[in-house]
Backbone as JSON, one array per atom type, in Angstrom:
{
  "sequence": "MKIGVCVHVKNSTEAVELYKEVFGMELGYHVKNPDGTYFHSELYKNGEEILDVVENSDGTAQNNIVQLGVTLNNEEEVQKAFHLLSSGGMIKMQPAPLPWSPCGAEVIDRFGVWWFVTAPMHYPPEDYDPNAPWDPSMYKKPE",
  "N": [[0.82, -1.26, -0.03], [0.59, 2.17, -0.88], [0.54, 5.54, 0.37], [-0.43, 8.66, -0.6], [-0.1, 12.21, -1.32], [-2.33, 14.79, -2.36], [-3.54, 17.85, -3.48], [-6.24, 20.06, -3.71], [-7.03, 22.64, -5.33], [-7.81, 26.16, -6.52], [-7.25, 27.39, -9.71], [-5.28, 25.38, -10.68], [-3.15, 25.1, -12.65], [-1.59, 27.33, -12.51], [-0.87, 26.89, -9.62], [0.7, 24.45, -9.91], [2.92, 25.4, -11.52], [4.0, 27.39, -9.69], [4.86, 25.45, -7.52], [6.73, 23.92, -8.84], [8.72, 25.77, -9.31], [9.39, 26.7, -6.76], [9.98, 24.54, -5.25], [11.75, 22.95, -6.77], [10.76, 21.04, -8.42], [9.49, 18.58, -10.92], [6.83, 18.31, -13.57], [5.19, 15.6, -13.83], [3.47, 12.86, -15.31], [0.19, 13.73, -16.27], [-3.31, 14.81, -16.71], [-5.69, 16.76, -18.28], [-8.49, 18.99, -17.73], [-11.43, 20.04, -19.56], [-11.03, 22.77, -19.82], [-8.48, 23.54, -19.41], [-7.09, 23.39, -16.79], [-5.94, 21.24, -14.09], [-7.23, 17.91, -14.15], [-5.74, 15.87, -12.95], [-2.53, 16.06, -11.87], [0.96, 15.13, -11.35], [3.46, 15.9, -9.42], [7.15, 15.73, -9.35], [10.45, 15.01, -7.69], [13.59, 14.29, -7.76], [13.05, 12.04, -9.32], [10.99, 11.0, -7.55], [7.72, 10.57, -6.71], [6.23, 13.47, -5.47], [3.96, 15.1, -4.71], [0.61, 15.56, -5.7], [-1.55, 17.51, -7.68], [-4.75, 18.95, -8.24], [-7.39, 20.32, -9.84], [-9.72, 22.3, -7.98], [-12.78, 22.15, -8.63], [-15.47, 22.37, -7.94], [-16.04, 23.47, -5.46], [-16.28, 22.25, -3.21], [-14.28, 21.73, -1.59], [-13.09, 23.61, -0.18], [-12.62, 24.14, 2.59], [-11.03, 22.11, 3.12], [-8.46, 21.08, 1.8], [-6.72, 19.1, 1.28], [-5.87, 15.92, 0.26], [-5.76, 12.5, 0.94], [-4.19, 9.68, -0.71], [-4.62, 6.49, -1.42], [-3.27, 3.51, -2.7], [-4.51, 0.54, -3.22], [-4.48, -3.18, -3.43], [-6.21, -4.24, -5.36], [-9.16, -4.06, -7.37], [-11.56, -5.09, -6.02], [-10.66, -4.55, -3.29], [-10.75, -1.74, -3.37], [-13.54, -1.18, -3.81], [-14.28, -2.19, -1.42], [-13.23, -0.44, 0.54], [-14.01, 1.92, -0.2], [-16.8, 1.65, 0.4], [-16.85, 1.2, 3.04], [-15.58, 3.69, 3.91], [-17.38, 5.71, 2.77], [-19.66, 5.24, 4.12], [-21.88, 7.46, 6.08], [-20.44, 9.48, 5.25], [-19.44, 11.61, 2.56], [-19.71, 11.16, -0.84], [-17.62, 11.77, -3.42], [-16.84, 10.93, -5.68], [-17.96, 8.04, -7.45], [-16.78, 4.75, -7.59], [-14.98, 3.97, -10.4], [-13.32, 3.76, -13.84], [-10.13, 5.35, -14.37], [-7.68, 7.33, -15.98], [-5.24, 6.21, -15.31], [-5.73, 4.1, -13.69], [-7.62, 1.06, -13.4], [-9.81, 1.4, -11.31], [-11.01, 3.7, -9.26], [-11.77, 5.88, -6.41], [-13.54, 8.69, -4.68], [-14.0, 9.92, -1.57], [-15.3, 11.82, 1.17], [-14.79, 11.03, 4.45], [-16.7, 10.39, 7.56], [-15.54, 11.74, 9.36], [-14.47, 13.88, 8.15], [-12.15, 13.56, 6.45], [-10.64, 13.43, 3.72], [-10.43, 11.12, 1.15], [-8.89, 9.33, -1.61], [-9.14, 6.53, -3.2], [-7.58, 3.76, -4.98], [-6.98, 1.17, -7.24], [-4.19, -0.56, -8.23], [-1.85, 1.25, -10.24], [-1.22, 2.63, -13.76], [0.45, 3.59, -16.64], [-0.82, 5.1, -19.33], [-1.04, 4.14, -22.73], [1.71, 5.12, -25.04], [0.58, 6.67, -26.9], [-1.47, 8.2, -25.82], [-2.82, 11.36, -25.06], [-2.34, 13.7, -23.21], [-3.19, 16.07, -22.77], [-5.69, 16.18, -23.8], [-9.17, 16.35, -22.96], [-10.24, 14.35, -20.4], [-12.1, 11.45, -20.72], [-14.1, 8.67, -19.55], [-14.22, 6.67, -21.33], [-11.9, 6.46, -22.61], [-10.08, 5.06, -21.0], [-7.68, 2.46, -20.97], [-6.92, -0.79, -20.41], [-3.63, -2.04, -19.33], [-1.04, -3.43, -21.25]],
  "CA": [[-0.13, -0.03, -0.08], [0.97, 3.51, -0.78], [-0.37, 6.71, 0.73], [0.17, 9.86, -1.3], [-0.66, 13.55, -0.86], [-3.02, 15.3, -3.16], [-4.16, 19.29, -2.88], [-7.36, 20.58, -4.31], [-7.0, 24.1, -5.38], [-8.53, 26.86, -7.53], [-5.92, 27.79, -10.51], [-4.16, 24.43, -10.7], [-2.26, 25.3, -13.44], [-0.45, 28.37, -11.6], [-0.08, 26.18, -8.56], [1.68, 23.51, -10.48], [3.88, 26.16, -11.74], [4.85, 27.72, -8.39], [5.33, 24.24, -6.76], [7.69, 23.35, -9.63], [9.71, 26.51, -9.35], [9.66, 26.75, -5.26], [10.67, 23.26, -4.64], [12.61, 22.24, -7.92], [9.98, 19.71, -8.97], [8.98, 18.58, -12.43], [5.74, 17.98, -14.03], [5.31, 14.15, -14.83], [2.2, 12.57, -15.72], [-0.94, 14.71, -16.25], [-4.54, 14.59, -17.28], [-6.17, 18.02, -18.2], [-10.01, 19.29, -17.83], [-11.47, 20.91, -21.04], [-10.67, 24.43, -19.53], [-6.95, 23.52, -19.17], [-7.0, 23.27, -15.52], [-5.51, 19.88, -14.23], [-7.81, 16.76, -13.62], [-4.84, 15.25, -12.16], [-1.24, 16.27, -12.18], [1.98, 14.59, -10.55], [4.89, 16.55, -9.32], [8.16, 15.0, -8.86], [11.72, 15.51, -7.13], [14.56, 13.24, -8.11], [12.15, 10.87, -9.91], [10.15, 10.5, -6.73], [6.55, 11.41, -6.7], [6.09, 14.08, -4.03], [2.65, 16.06, -4.63], [-0.43, 15.59, -6.72], [-2.33, 18.93, -7.7], [-5.83, 18.83, -9.12], [-8.41, 21.73, -9.85], [-11.02, 22.27, -7.32], [-13.73, 22.75, -9.57], [-16.85, 22.37, -7.23], [-16.11, 24.2, -4.31], [-16.32, 21.35, -1.85], [-12.82, 21.48, -0.8], [-12.52, 25.1, 0.37], [-11.9, 23.83, 4.02], [-10.23, 20.67, 3.08], [-7.95, 20.91, 0.32], [-5.44, 18.04, 1.3], [-6.51, 14.53, 0.19], [-4.84, 11.01, 1.25], [-4.42, 8.88, -1.61], [-4.32, 5.0, -1.02], [-3.29, 2.66, -3.61], [-4.71, -0.91, -2.91], [-4.11, -4.33, -4.15], [-7.01, -4.7, -6.32], [-10.55, -3.21, -7.63], [-12.34, -5.57, -4.93], [-10.36, -3.72, -2.07], [-11.06, -0.46, -3.54], [-14.95, -1.27, -3.4], [-14.67, -2.52, 0.34], [-12.85, 0.73, 1.12], [-15.0, 3.14, -0.69], [-18.14, 1.19, 0.99], [-16.76, 1.65, 4.24], [-15.23, 5.0, 4.15], [-18.58, 6.63, 2.25], [-20.9, 5.27, 5.27], [-21.76, 8.42, 6.87], [-19.6, 10.69, 4.75], [-19.86, 12.36, 1.25], [-19.34, 10.68, -1.89], [-17.09, 12.9, -4.24], [-16.77, 10.15, -7.1], [-18.26, 6.57, -7.41], [-15.77, 3.97, -8.22], [-14.83, 4.32, -11.96], [-11.92, 3.72, -14.29], [-9.47, 6.5, -14.58], [-6.74, 7.2, -17.09], [-4.04, 5.69, -14.79], [-6.3, 2.99, -12.97], [-8.92, 0.42, -13.91], [-10.69, 1.79, -10.58], [-10.69, 4.82, -8.31], [-13.2, 6.45, -6.04], [-13.18, 9.6, -3.71], [-14.85, 10.17, -0.53], [-15.06, 12.47, 2.51], [-15.43, 10.42, 5.44], [-17.64, 11.02, 8.34], [-14.62, 12.7, 10.21], [-14.01, 15.1, 7.31], [-11.13, 13.1, 6.04], [-10.71, 13.19, 2.04], [-9.88, 9.78, 0.52], [-8.67, 8.84, -2.87], [-8.64, 5.16, -3.2], [-7.4, 3.4, -6.44], [-6.39, -0.11, -7.64], [-3.05, -0.5, -8.82], [-2.01, 2.47, -11.19], [-0.43, 2.25, -14.59], [0.58, 4.89, -17.31], [-1.64, 4.77, -20.51], [-0.08, 3.91, -23.77], [2.37, 5.99, -25.65], [-0.38, 7.57, -28.01], [-2.24, 9.04, -25.05], [-2.76, 12.74, -25.16], [-2.5, 14.14, -21.63], [-4.02, 17.61, -22.88], [-7.04, 16.02, -24.22], [-10.04, 16.27, -21.93], [-10.41, 12.88, -19.94], [-13.44, 10.81, -20.95], [-13.85, 7.48, -19.07], [-14.02, 5.87, -22.35], [-10.57, 6.45, -22.99], [-9.22, 4.09, -20.2], [-7.06, 1.29, -21.71], [-6.01, -1.83, -19.69], [-2.23, -1.98, -19.54], [-0.86, -4.78, -21.87]],
  "C": [[0.68, 1.2, 0.05], [0.29, 4.42, -0.34], [0.37, 7.98, 0.06], [-0.72, 10.95, -0.9], [-1.35, 14.49, -2.21], [-3.69, 16.78, -2.68], [-5.07, 19.5, -4.08], [-7.31, 22.06, -4.43], [-7.56, 24.86, -6.59], [-7.16, 27.27, -8.45], [-4.81, 26.75, -10.36], [-3.12, 24.76, -11.4], [-1.04, 26.28, -12.87], [-0.17, 27.65, -10.35], [1.01, 25.28, -8.78], [2.96, 24.08, -10.81], [4.91, 26.75, -10.67], [5.29, 26.59, -7.77], [6.64, 23.95, -7.45], [8.87, 24.46, -9.28], [10.24, 26.7, -7.83], [10.52, 25.69, -4.79], [11.48, 22.4, -5.63], [11.99, 20.95, -8.4], [9.91, 19.65, -10.4], [7.58, 18.09, -12.68], [5.67, 16.67, -14.56], [3.96, 13.97, -15.3], [1.04, 13.33, -15.5], [-2.05, 14.33, -17.01], [-5.21, 16.14, -17.24], [-7.72, 18.1, -18.38], [-9.87, 20.16, -19.29], [-11.26, 22.29, -20.88], [-9.09, 24.48, -19.47], [-6.35, 23.3, -18.06], [-6.5, 21.69, -15.35], [-6.56, 19.24, -13.52], [-6.94, 16.07, -12.73], [-3.28, 15.64, -12.47], [-0.14, 15.64, -11.05], [3.19, 15.39, -10.55], [5.99, 15.63, -8.73], [9.62, 15.58, -8.59], [12.59, 14.33, -7.27], [13.75, 12.07, -8.49], [11.28, 10.31, -8.86], [8.73, 11.53, -6.7], [6.11, 11.85, -5.4], [4.59, 14.6, -3.79], [2.13, 15.59, -6.04], [-1.32, 16.8, -6.51], [-3.48, 18.6, -8.73], [-6.69, 20.0, -8.84], [-9.49, 21.42, -9.02], [-12.37, 22.99, -7.94], [-15.3, 23.07, -9.06], [-17.16, 22.98, -6.14], [-16.13, 23.45, -3.13], [-15.27, 21.55, -0.84], [-12.34, 22.82, -0.2], [-11.95, 24.96, 1.76], [-11.26, 22.77, 4.0], [-9.57, 20.45, 1.76], [-7.01, 19.61, 0.11], [-6.31, 16.68, 1.04], [-5.41, 13.4, 0.27], [-5.26, 10.17, 0.07], [-3.86, 7.52, -1.14], [-4.54, 4.2, -2.09], [-3.29, 1.07, -2.97], [-4.44, -1.99, -3.84], [-5.0, -4.56, -5.37], [-8.43, -4.02, -6.45], [-11.49, -3.78, -6.41], [-11.95, -4.68, -3.63], [-10.74, -2.19, -2.02], [-12.69, -0.16, -3.19], [-15.21, -1.15, -1.87], [-14.23, -0.95, 0.99], [-13.72, 1.75, 1.05], [-16.43, 2.82, 0.22], [-18.0, 1.67, 2.33], [-16.48, 2.95, 4.81], [-16.53, 6.04, 3.6], [-19.71, 6.27, 3.29], [-21.02, 6.46, 6.25], [-21.18, 9.65, 6.41], [-20.33, 11.07, 3.3], [-19.19, 11.95, 0.27], [-18.91, 11.85, -2.95], [-17.05, 12.21, -5.74], [-16.95, 8.55, -6.88], [-17.03, 5.85, -7.92], [-15.97, 3.84, -9.61], [-13.65, 4.06, -12.42], [-11.58, 5.11, -14.49], [-8.27, 6.29, -15.55], [-5.47, 6.34, -16.59], [-4.66, 4.42, -13.76], [-7.55, 2.22, -13.51], [-10.14, 0.83, -12.54], [-10.42, 2.83, -9.42], [-12.02, 5.34, -7.77], [-12.6, 7.66, -4.88], [-14.49, 9.85, -2.9], [-14.45, 10.97, 0.65], [-15.71, 11.62, 3.48], [-16.25, 10.8, 6.47], [-16.81, 11.88, 9.43], [-14.1, 13.84, 9.36], [-12.93, 14.8, 6.53], [-11.22, 12.8, 4.36], [-9.96, 12.17, 1.65], [-9.8, 9.66, -1.07], [-8.28, 7.45, -3.02], [-8.6, 4.47, -4.72], [-6.73, 1.95, -6.13], [-5.06, 0.3, -8.18], [-2.78, 0.53, -10.04], [-0.93, 1.64, -12.2], [-0.44, 3.67, -15.42], [-0.28, 4.35, -18.53], [-0.45, 4.53, -21.63], [0.64, 5.11, -24.11], [1.61, 7.08, -26.54], [-1.28, 8.46, -27.0], [-1.71, 10.3, -25.16], [-3.09, 13.32, -23.98], [-3.24, 15.44, -21.71], [-5.27, 17.44, -23.54], [-8.01, 15.9, -22.95], [-10.17, 14.7, -21.53], [-12.08, 12.45, -20.2], [-13.18, 9.17, -20.29], [-13.66, 6.23, -20.31], [-12.76, 5.59, -22.97], [-9.53, 5.3, -22.09], [-9.14, 2.82, -20.98], [-6.27, 0.38, -20.72], [-4.81, -2.02, -20.01], [-2.11, -3.47, -20.35], [0.07, -5.64, -21.23]]
}
C-alpha cells in the first residue's frame, strides 16, 4: 500500500508552476480538464512522486484541500474501502475507471478526511494525449 498527498486548489495550472519553481519539482504524468486546468497532475523531485495537484472545480474542498491517496491491491479492495469510508460521509466520485487505474473513488469520510482510493496504477499507452479532456471511455487496460 502506498499513501500519497493531493491538494485540491483553484487555479491548478498556476499552483503547479509555483510548486515546480519553489521546490525544484518537475511535472510528470498529467491529465487536463476541458478548460486547461488539471484533472490530475503529478509533481516529482529526483524521480520520486511528491505531490499531486488537481483543480477544485466544485468548491467543496474550500475548507479541506488536502486529500490522502491510497493505492490498494485490486478493484475489490477499492470497492470495500469505498463502501466503508462512504458510510456517513460524502461521496465525491463513485468507483470508476481513470486514465491511470482500472478503478478509483473519492470520498470524504464522516470525520472530514478526504480519501482517494485506487487499484494499482499504470500509465496509458504512448499515444495517449495528456492534454485531451478525460473521458472514461479513454481507459485502456495495460498490456
